[in-house]
N, C-alpha and C positions, 0 to 999 in steps of 0.2 A: 340279832342273829334269823336266819332265816330257815324255815324248814326245807325248803328245797332249792337249790342252789342252780342256775343254768350258766352256761358260755355258750354265746351267742356269737359267730365270726361274720362278719358281711364283707363279699370282695368289693374291692374299690378299683376302678371308680364306677358311681353308681349315679342312675338319670336325677337330677332334682335337688341332688344332696349337697349343702351349703355348713360351714362350718358355725358352732353355735354361737359366735362372736356376730354372724352375719345376720342369722336368723333372729337374733332377740330384736334386732333392727325394723324388723315387718310388722306391720300392724295389721290387721283382721284376718281373714283365710288368704293362705297364699301357696301355692303349688308346690313349692318346696319344703323341706323336709333334713333334720337333723337327729342327732342325739345327745340329751343328756344327760349327768347325775338326776334322779328322781322323773323321770320318764318313765312311764307303763308301756310293755309291751303284750301282746299276745300269743300264745304259742298256735297256730293257725289263720286264718281268712277273715276278716270282720266284711260281713256283705251288706254293709251301709252306707251310705254315700256320707253322711256325715255324723259326729261325735258331738253330743252333748256336755260332756265329763265322764271321767272314768267310773263314776257311778253305774252312769248307762253301761257301759263297757262289761262290769263285771255283773249286774243284773241282769243282761242281754247275750253273754256269752258262755257256752258250755265247757268250754276249754280253759287252759290256765291262763293266768293275767297276771305279770309281775311288776316289779318295779326294778329298773336299772341304777343298780346299787355303784359301778363304775363304768368308764369304758376308757379306751383308748383307740387314738387314729393311729395305725402303722399304714405311711404310705411309703412307706421307703423300704426296697428288697426287692424279691422276685415276686412274693405273695402279697400286695399292699392289701389291707382291710382295715374294719373297724371293729373293733374288739370290745363285746359288752360281758359283763358280768352283772349278773340280776339275783333276784328271788324274788319269794313270793310271800 
């Protein structure tokens, strides 16, 4: 159980988003992005163009760093979105 819980809602469509199954086929650095359980997120903006790993983010970012615990792609209806449940 997490000390803090976060609910994040990302309106859809989003530029360069791909489903997790497609993202897993990429190799190397890509422009596209996705959301998967176990990913990390920050509340704020990362000012650097490259990240070597989550340990770098936790060390250099002064805000909240959390983990995606679950997510749902809700693309049907009047308000399509990606819903993320996370914790720190």
